Each structure stands twice: as structure tokens, then as C-alpha cells.
C-alpha positions as CSV (number, residue, x, y, z in Angstrom):
1,M,131.3,-14.4,21.5
2,K,134.9,-13.2,20.8
3,R,134.7,-14.6,17.3
4,T,131.4,-12.7,16.6
5,I,132.9,-9.4,17.9
6,G,136.0,-10.1,15.9
7,L,134.1,-10.5,12.7
8,I,132.1,-7.3,13.3
9,L,135.3,-5.4,14.0
10,L,136.9,-6.9,10.9
11,V,134.1,-5.9,8.6
12,A,133.7,-2.4,10.2
13,G,137.5,-1.8,10.0
14,I,137.6,-2.7,6.3
15,A,134.6,-0.4,5.6
16,V,136.0,2.5,7.5
17,G,139.4,2.1,5.9
18,A,137.8,2.0,2.4
19,Y,135.8,5.1,3.2
20,G,138.9,6.9,4.3
21,G,140.7,5.9,1.1
22,Y,137.8,7.1,-1.0
23,E,137.7,10.4,0.9
24,Y,141.4,10.9,0.5
25,Y,141.2,10.2,-3.2
26,S,138.3,12.6,-3.5
27,A,140.2,15.3,-1.6
28,Q,143.1,14.9,-3.9
29,Q,141.0,15.6,-7.0
30,S,139.2,18.7,-5.8
31,L,140.3,22.2,-7.0
32,K,139.7,23.7,-3.6
33,N,142.0,21.2,-2.0
34,K,144.7,21.9,-4.5
35,I,144.6,25.7,-3.9
36,T,144.6,25.2,-0.1
37,K,147.5,22.8,-0.3
38,V,149.6,25.5,-2.1
39,F,149.3,27.9,0.8
40,T,149.2,25.5,3.9
41,G,150.9,22.3,2.7
42,T,148.2,20.0,3.9
43,T,144.4,20.1,4.3
44,K,142.1,19.1,7.1
45,V,140.2,16.7,4.9
46,E,143.4,14.8,4.0
47,Q,144.4,14.5,7.7
48,Q,140.9,13.2,8.6
49,S,141.1,10.7,5.8
50,V,144.4,9.4,6.9
51,Y,143.1,9.0,10.5
52,L,140.1,7.0,9.1
53,M,142.4,4.7,7.2
54,I,144.7,4.2,10.2
55,G,141.7,3.6,12.5
56,G,140.1,1.2,10.0
57,G,143.3,-0.7,9.6
58,A,143.7,-1.0,13.4
59,A,140.1,-2.2,13.9
60,A,140.5,-4.7,11.1
61,L,143.7,-6.1,12.6
62,L,142.1,-6.3,16.0
63,G,139.0,-8.0,14.5
64,L,141.2,-10.5,12.6
65,G,143.1,-11.3,15.8
66,L,139.9,-11.8,17.8
67,T,138.4,-14.0,15.0
68,L,141.4,-16.2,14.7
69,T,141.9,-16.6,18.5
70,G,138.2,-16.9,19.4
71,K,137.0,-20.2,20.8
72,T,135.2,-22.5,18.5
73,P,132.1,-24.3,19.7
74,R,132.8,-28.0,20.7
75,R,130.7,-30.7,19.1
76,R,129.5,-33.5,21.3
């Protein structure tokens, strides 16, 4: 059971991290973001993207840990 949950967390963490990276890259390319960044220094979209990448990485690490330490079924 721990191994299954670990695999689900691992896949979901990778997906969320990749989505956060994509959103961050998209935010960097938009003209609106560049104009806002001149006046405020940072944008809300960039902050949210960084949070997604951090959360995805944490979920992936937790999933990897659960997958590696999960019990394997014994064969009789």
C-alpha cells in the first residue's frame, strides 16, 4: 500500500513540478509580465509557479521515499 501511494505521489509531484516550470517559462515570455516586473520587481504568476515547482519537488521526493521504503510482497 505504501509503495502504491509512493508511486502516485512520485508521478503527481513530477507532473506538478513540470507544470510549474512551464508556467514560469510562459510568464517570463509574456509582455504583460515584463512590464509589471519593471514596476513591482516580481509578479504573482512567477511566485505561484515557484510554489508549484517546490511543492511538486517535495511530493516527488516523498513519493520516492515511500516507494523505496515500502514493503514488497513476500512470495511463498
